[in-house]
N, C-alpha and C positions, 0 to 999 in steps of 0.2 A: 568639838562640842563641849567646851568648858572642861569640867572634870570628867566628861563623858568617857573618853578613852580608858582612863584608869578605873572608872566606875564599872564599865562593862567588861573590862579585863577581869575584874573581881566577881561581878554578879551575873555575867552573861553566859556562863559555861553551859547551861541547859536551855538556853533561849530557843534553840531550834526545835526542841521537843514540845514546847507549850505555846510558842508564839507563831503559830501557823496562820496563813492568810484565811480569813473568814470569807466564804463564797459570796455572801450578800454584800459585804463591804467591798470586796474586790470588784464585783460587778459595778458598784456605784463609782468606784475610782476609774474603771475603764470607760464608763460613759462620760465622765468629766474630762478625761484625757482626749476624747474625740479622735480627730485624725492626726494627732501629733506624731511626728516621725522621730525626731531626735529628742530624747528625754534624759535628764539627769535626776537620779534619785539621791537626795541629800540626807545623810543620816540613815543610810540604807539598811543597816543591820544585816540580818541573814537573808534579805532579799524578798521578804513578804511584800505582796502587792506590786511587784515589778511585772508589768504586762508583757506577754509574749507578742512577738511580731512587730516589735519596735526596735529602733537603734538606741540602745540604752547604756548608760554609764552610771555606775554606783559610786557614791562618795561615803566613806565610813572611816572614822578615826581609830576604831578599836580593832586590833588584830584578832582578839578572841571572837568578835562577831564576824569578821571577814573569813576566818577559818571555818565557820559553820555554814557559809553559803554553799548551797548544794551544787553538785557538778552541773555544768552547763549554764550557770548563772552569768549574768552580765559581768564584765570586768569591773573591778573595784579599784578606786584610787583612794589612798589613805590621806585624808585631809579633813579640815574643820569647816563647818558651815559658814563661820565668820570670815574665812579666807579661802574662797573657792578658786582653784588654780585654772580658771577659764576666762576667755575673753567675753566682752559684752555681747549679749544676745546670741551666744554660741549654740543654744538649744531652743527647741520649740517650747518645751515645758520643763520647768524645774519643780519637782515634787518633793514633799517632805511629809512623811507619814508618822504621826505620833512620836515626833522627835524634837519638836521645837523647844519643849521645856528642858531639854538637856543642853541647850546652847548656853555658854557662859554669858554671851551678849545676844539676847533674842532679837533685839531691834536690828543689830548688825547682820544677824543671820537672815532676817527677812529682806533687808536691803540687798544682800548678796544673791538671794534667790531671784529677786526681781531683776538684778543686773545681768545675770548670765542667761536669761531666757526671755522669750517673747511673752510668755504668760506663766503663771504659777498655779500650783495645786497643793494645798496644805490641809492635812487631816489633823485637827487639833481638838481641844475640848474647852468647854466653858467651865472655869473653875467653880463658879457659884453653884452650878447644877451638879457637877461631879461631887462636890463636897457634901451634897445632901444625900448621896448614896448611903444606904443603910450601913454598909460596912464601915465607912468613914464616920458617919454620924454617931453610931451606937457602940462601935468597938475600937476603932483606931482613929479617933479625931486628930491625932498628931499628924496624920497625913496632910491635913489641910494647913498645917503650920510648917511644912517643909520649905526650906529656903531655896526655891527654884529661881528666885529673883522676881522682878515685876512680870507676872505672867499675863500677856495680852489676851483679851477675850477675842472671840471670832470676829467681831466688828473691827477691832483694832488690827487684827491680822489682815483683814480685807483692805483697810485703809492703807496699811504699809505696803501691800503688794499690788494695789490697784485692782484687786479682784472685785467682781460685781455680783457674785452669787455666793450665798451661804446656804448649804443644805443640811438638814438634820440627818444624822447617820443613826438609824435605829439599830439597837443591839439585840439580836435574836437570843432566845433563851438557850440555844445550843451553840452559841458563838464559839468558833474554833480558835480564835486568837485570844490568848489568855491575858489580856490587859486588866486593869484594875476592876472595871465593872462587868467584865465578861461573864462572871459566874453569878449574876444577880439572882437567878432562880435555882442555882446549884450551890447553896452555901457551904456544903461539906467540902467542896473543892478547896476552900481557903484553909482548911486544916492541914493540907499537904504542904510541907516545907519547900518542896521543889516547885510547886505552883507559885508559892509566895516569892521564891527567889527570882522568878521571872517577871515580877511586878515591881518596878523600881520604887513606887511610892511606899511599898511595904518593906522591900529589901533594904532601903536606906534608913529605916527607923532603928532605934536602939532595940536589940533583940529582947530585952526584958519588957519593953513596952509592947512589942508584938506578942510575946508569950502571954502577957496578962490579957490583952484583948482577945486573942484566939482562944484562950482558956474559957473566957466568958461566952464566946460564940459556941464552943463545943458543948458547954453546959446547957445553953439555950436550945441547941439542936437536940440534945439528949432528952430534955424535959418537954420538948414540944413548944416551948415559948416562942421560938423564932417563927414557927409555922403559924401559930396563933396570931402573932403581930403582923405577919406579912402574907396573910391568906389571900389578899387581893392580887399578889404577884403570881401566885401559882396557876392562875388561869390565863395569864398574858403570854403571848408568843414573842413579843418584842417590846422594848422600852426605850424611851429617850433619856439617856443619862448624861446629856450635855456634849456628846461628840458631834463635831461639825466638819463638813467638807467645805473649804473656802477656796474658790477657784475663779478663773476667768474663762468663760465659755469660748 
């Protein structure tokens, strides 16, 4: 996954504490998987969203992430998405959950997903929508300038993988998986450095930039300004922050 192995060997040490599968997202993934029997989870990390009751193999380049997979998890192969060590159509489904942006060559990673499986399932995000998220827009705009490479939107992912369906993935206010937009109604969570360390878009920024932005957020929470400006969010139970499930039914 590009610089992914080294990146998560540095940043992923607390990943299993805060990047737990969210029940509503997991249910949506399970529905999309349908009756698939053999599944490969590419960029599997600690194993979130790996469904039970399937013949599953994980692919993960980072030893730090593999070490955090819980007992009883599917076996893991250390490999990169761009060079999957499997034959053509070896699996019913190749899934990739919030990992595409860590590929050094995203286009190649998508080609490999399509090659090794009869169909694909990719949980990704629309950069334009995610970058409108209040944390990015108002406090850490540098996230939108991170050099992930040319980040394909959901439509481009669908075109590359031959998928025919794109579903909105609503993010609940109590989302259990601590990715970038998970705490949209719980802003104080971003003040926790361990929470931030599990969000790659924050963890990869210059610490001085993060400190400056988070200090502004802390001040706005203390004065009540954040609550005044985002009063509309406080009554919402879920939001669309650009996360999309792209799959072939």
